N, C-alpha and C positions, 0 to 999 in steps of 0.2 A: 502817889494816887491817894486821895482821901477816901474815908468810908462812903461818902455820898457818891464819889465816882465808882467805887466798888459796887454799889447798888445798881449803877448803870450797867455794869458788866454782868452782874448777876441776872439782870433782865435779858440781856443780849444772849448769854449762854453760847450754845453751839453755833449760832449764826455768826459769831465773831470769827470762829475758825474758818468758816466758809469765805468770809470777806478777806481774811488774811491770805487764804490759799489761792484766790483768784485775782486779787488787785495787783496791777502792774507796779504800783509804788511799793508794795510789800515785797515783790520779787527783787526790786532794786535794793531795798533796805537789807534783805537777807544776803544778797550777793556782796554788798558793801561790808557787812559785818563779818562774813566768812573771811574776806580778804584781810580785814584789819586784825582778826584774832591771832593770826600767826600760829606758832606751835604752842599749844596749851597743855600738852601732855604732862601729867603729874602736877599741874598747877591747880590750886583751889579757886573755885569760881562761884560768884554770887549773881544770880539772874533776877533782876528786879522788874516788877510789873511783868511777871513771867507768863501771865494768861494761861493758855492751855498747855504750856510747857514746850513749845517748839524750840526756842533757843536754849532752854534748859537741857533738852535732849541732845541738841547739836553740840553743846559744850561737853557733855558726857561722852558722846560718840567720838569726839575728837581727842579724848583721853584726859580731860580735866577730872580731878579727884581731890576732895569731894566736891559736889555741886549742890548748891541750895537755891531753889526757886522760890521767890516771894511774890505774893500778890494780895491785895486787900479784899479781893472778891472770893468768897467761899465757893461760888459756883465754878469760877475759873480753876481753882485748885482742885475741885472735885473732878473736872474734866481732864486736868493734867494727870492726875493719879489714875484715872480710868482710861486714858487714851489708848485707842486700838494698837498704836505702835508700841505700847508698853513703855516701861521706864528702864533705861540702862542702869546697871548697878552703879551705886554711888550717888544717887539723887535723893534729896530730901526736899519736901515742899512745906512751906510755912505760910500761914495766913497772917498778914501784918500790914500796917500802914507804914510806908517807907518814911514818912516825916517823923514817926515815933518808933522807928526800928530798934529793937533791942540788940544787944551785943550778940551776934551769931558766930563770930570768929574774927580772925584776921586774914582776909582772903587776898590772893595774888591778883585777882581780876574781878571786876564787876561789869555787868552789861546792863543796859537799861534802854529798851526800845519803847519810845513814847511813854515815858513816865513823868518827866518834869513839866510837861505841858498841862498836866492836871493840877498844878499848884494854883489855888485861887488867890494867893497873896505872896508878896515878897518874902514875908516871914516863913511861909510854908515852903517856898521854893528853896530858901537857904537851909531850912531844917532838913529837907530831903537830901541836899548835897552833904550836909553835915553828918547825917546818919550814914551815908555811903562812905564818907571819909573815914569815920570811926570804925567801920568794918573792914577797912583795907589795911594791908601790911604797909610798912614804911616805904616800900618800892612798888606799891600796887598801882594799878591803873583802872580807869573807868572808861568804857566805850559806850557812848550814849547816842542813839538816833533821836534827834529833836526835830520838830517841824519848823520849816521856815515860816515867816509871816505870811499869812494867807493873801492871795491875790484878789479875794472878794472885795467889792462887787464888780471889778473890771475884768476878772478872770476866774477860771475855775479849773478843777482837776478831774472833771468827769471822765475824760478819756482814759485816765489812769486809775480809776476805781473809787474816786472820792468826790462827792458833790457838796460844795459849800453852800449854805442856805441863808445864814444870817450872822452879822456881827453885832453883839450887844455890848455897849460901852459900859465899863464898870469903874469903881473907884480907883483901882490900881492897873487893871489889865482887861482887855475886851474878852468876852466869851464868844466862842465860835460854835454855832450850831451847824451840823453837817451830817452826812450819812454815807455809808458805804453803798456802792451802786449794785448791791445784790438784788435778788428778786424774791420777796419784796425788799426794799431798802432797809438797811440796818442803821438806826440813828445813833448819834453820839454827840457829846459836847466836850470841848476842852478850852484852854485859854491861850490867847495869842501873845505869848512873850517874844520879845526880840531876842536875837542871838546874844546880844550884848548883855541882856539881863541874866541868861544862863551863865555867861562867863563870869559876870560879877558875883553871882551867887556861889559859883564853884570856888573862886578865889577867896571870897569871904568866909567860906566854910573850911578853908585850910588846904585846898589843892594848890600845888606849887606852880603848875603850868597847864595852860589849856591850848589845844591845837584843833583847828577846824579843817575838815576835808570835804570836798564835794562828794555827793552820792555817786557810786559807780553803777553802771547798768550792765545786765547780763548780755551774753552774746545774742545776736538776733536769731529768731527761729521763725517757723511758719506762722505763728500767731502775732508776733511782735517783731517787725523787720527793723532794719537799720534806721530807716526814717522815723519810725515810732520812737525808738530810744533816743534819737537826736532831738526830737520835740521834747521828750521828758527832760533831758539834760538842760534845756533852755528854761524850763519851769518846774524844777524838782519840788516835790513835797517836803523833803527833809534834807538835813545835813548830818555829818558824823562829827561828834564832839569827843575828843580824847582828852582826858584829865589825868595827870600824873600827880602822885602824892608828894 
């Protein structure tokens, strides 16, 4: 995420937490990430684009040590550090642009939920993956939730918590204007990379292998029944990308 994107999240502030806690696509992302993590007890973890620290705390609660959360938004880091749920021991938060990430350590695991879609160019996209690779151990892995190409204008994700508004063509990649369907809506912008673009950037940055998995959905409940999640799996917002060093 670039500094300009950080300013976007500085402005969104606490409303981002509301959108993440109520949107169906976020529930599916979290369910998928939990399943993919496996046993992280005693493993060092780097949570990139950590936002208000939800996944950072998840890693620590599951026994990862140490855990470092990174975000370019000062406001998001402030919210993470002051979160009502508190911070489990072993967490440190850092304000930094992942494309220019300093050496923070050699981590066993990195997570990145909606990070790489904020790269405005192929050079920045590759720099992001390069920074992650440089901070991973020789047998480390990266778990990344990345958005699928948007169905706009012939489809939308409104039922699942995200409204697509406009696709703006750019020199390398389209910009997607959208909003979380909170009340009032929470605006955001990111870039519409193809999954193959992410994979090429990862391999070019030194990752040895890339594996793709479909998003998993939580068990049905009173709010979202089996039919709801069946519809979501037909048109998921995201995919899980696993990169190994």
